[in-house]
C-alpha positions in Angstrom: 98.2 136.9 101.3 100.6 135.4 98.8 99.8 138.1 96.3 100.4 140.8 98.9 103.7 139.1 100.0 104.9 139.0 96.4 104.1 142.7 95.9 106.0 143.6 99.1 109.1 141.7 97.7 108.9 143.7 94.5 108.5 146.9 96.4 111.5 146.1 98.6 113.7 145.2 95.6 112.8 148.4 93.7 113.5 150.4 96.8 116.9 148.8 97.2 117.8 149.4 93.6 116.8 153.1 94.0 119.0 153.4 97.0 122.0 151.9 95.2 121.5 154.2 92.2 121.2 157.2 94.5 124.4 156.3 96.3 126.3 155.7 93.1 125.1 159.0 91.6 126.0 161.0 94.7 129.5 159.5 94.8 130.2 159.9 91.1 133.3 162.1 90.5 132.6 165.0 88.2 135.5 166.2 86.0 136.9 169.4 87.2 139.8 171.6 86.1 141.9 172.3 89.2 144.8 174.2 87.5 145.7 175.4 84.0 148.1 177.6 82.1 145.7 180.5 81.8 144.8 180.6 85.5 141.1 180.8 85.1 140.2 177.1 85.4 138.2 177.2 82.1 139.2 175.1 79.1 139.5 177.3 76.0 137.0 176.7 73.2 139.7 175.7 70.7 140.8 172.9 73.0 137.2 171.6 73.3 136.5 171.8 69.6 135.8 168.3 68.2 137.6 169.1 64.9 141.4 168.9 65.0 141.8 170.8 61.7 140.4 174.3 61.6 140.6 177.5 59.5 141.3 180.8 61.1 141.3 183.7 58.6 143.7 182.5 55.9 145.5 180.0 58.1 145.1 176.2 58.6 145.2 175.3 62.3 146.0 171.8 63.5 145.3 170.9 67.1 147.4 168.2 68.8 146.7 167.0 72.4 148.7 164.8 74.8 147.2 163.2 77.9 149.5 162.1 80.8 149.3 161.0 84.4 148.5 163.8 86.7 151.9 163.6 88.4 153.7 164.6 85.2 155.1 168.1 84.8 153.1 170.5 82.6 156.2 171.8 80.9 157.2 168.3 79.9 153.7 167.6 78.6 153.7 170.7 76.4 157.2 169.8 75.2 156.0 166.4 74.1 153.0 167.9 72.3 155.2 170.5 70.5 157.6 167.8 69.4 154.8 165.5 68.0 152.5 168.1 66.5 154.0 168.7 63.1 154.5 165.0 62.4 150.9 164.3 63.5 149.7 167.1 61.2 151.5 165.6 58.3 150.2 162.1 59.0 146.7 163.5 59.2 147.0 165.3 55.9 148.5 162.2 54.2 145.7 160.0 55.4 143.1 162.5 54.4 144.3 162.8 50.9 145.4 159.3 50.1 142.3 157.6 51.5 139.9 159.9 49.7 137.4 158.7 47.2 139.4 160.1 44.3 142.5 158.0 45.1 141.6 155.0 47.2 140.3 152.9 44.3 143.5 153.4 42.2 146.6 151.3 42.3 148.6 154.4 43.1 151.2 153.4 45.7 154.1 153.0 43.2 153.3 156.0 41.1 155.9 158.8 41.2 153.5 161.6 41.9 151.9 159.6 44.8 155.3 158.6 46.2 156.5 162.3 45.9 153.5 163.5 47.9 153.6 160.9 50.6 157.4 161.3 51.0 156.9 165.1 51.3 154.3 164.6 54.0 156.0 161.7 55.8 159.3 163.6 56.0 157.8 166.7 57.4 159.6 169.0 55.0 156.8 171.5 55.0 157.9 175.1 55.5 156.0 177.8 57.2 154.3 175.6 59.8 154.9 176.5 63.5 153.4 176.1 66.9 151.7 179.3 67.8 149.7 178.5 71.0 150.1 176.1 73.9 147.9 175.1 76.7 147.8 172.7 79.7 145.4 171.8 82.4 145.3 169.4 85.4 141.9 167.8 86.1 140.4 165.8 88.9 138.1 163.2 87.4 136.9 159.6 88.0 138.8 156.4 87.4 137.2 153.6 85.5 134.9 152.8 88.4 133.4 156.3 88.2 133.7 156.9 92.0 137.4 157.1 92.8 139.0 160.5 92.0 142.3 160.7 90.1 144.4 163.5 88.8 145.1 163.8 85.1 147.1 166.2 82.9 146.3 167.3 79.4 148.1 169.7 77.1 147.3 171.0 73.6 149.1 172.9 71.0 148.1 174.7 67.8 150.2 174.3 64.6 149.6 177.2 62.2 150.4 177.4 58.5 149.1 179.7 55.8 146.5 177.9 53.7 147.9 179.1 50.4 151.4 178.0 51.4 150.2 174.6 52.3 148.2 174.3 49.1 151.2 175.3 46.9 153.6 172.9 48.6 151.3 170.0 48.3 150.6 170.7 44.6 154.4 171.1 44.0 155.0 167.8 45.6 152.5 166.1 43.3 153.6 167.8 40.1 157.3 167.7 40.9 157.8 164.0 40.1 158.3 163.3 36.4 156.5 160.4 34.6 153.8 158.3 36.1 150.2 157.8 35.3 148.5 161.0 34.3 145.2 159.7 35.7 146.7 159.1 39.1 148.3 162.6 39.1 144.9 164.1 38.2 143.1 162.2 41.0 145.8 163.2 43.5 145.4 166.9 42.6 141.6 166.6 42.9 142.0 164.9 46.3 144.4 167.6 47.4 142.1 170.4 46.3 139.1 168.7 48.0 141.2 168.5 51.2 142.2 172.2 51.1 138.7 173.3 50.3 137.3 171.2 53.1 139.5 172.7 55.9 137.4 174.1 58.6 134.1 172.7 57.4 131.9 171.8 60.3 131.3 168.2 59.4 134.8 167.3 58.3 135.8 163.8 59.2 138.5 164.8 61.5 138.1 162.2 64.2 139.4 159.2 62.3 141.8 160.6 59.7 144.8 160.9 62.0 144.6 157.5 63.5 
């Protein structure tokens, strides 16, 4: 009888756990687009892409996103994204080049060519870059508990620049500073070329460079 009673307790506990899991699953709030700027309630593929730096034809495309509370205005969200996008693109490029294997082991921070490149990228003096596409969407999704629905707002913009123009401006910035260590200049040019050649590659490390 004791064995039978123990088995009944185990059965009851398992049943209770199954009921809890079933209730939690049925109450879980699935993310859903409830409004967007293209009026079809479908997020564009370029927004969903995990890479933030892409190549389209001969252009470099940088994608910048902003997430706000669902009560925020979409036009304000897009405006914020447009304002931030170029600076974020420059920061991403600077981090990608200066933290590369060609440069990171060198004591390059005080070298004229290094300073010239980082100043060029930090100041956002790049020419030819412009926001070409904007998008926003409101979603209904779960809060941290997974069961309470809340509204959120996300917007994204594309910054577009000709790949050849970006390549030339970066090389000019590196070569434009007189003096310095020739080895550092060489490594910077190698890192810059590696970055340009790697734009749009499927497995590029785009998720951490801009942080």
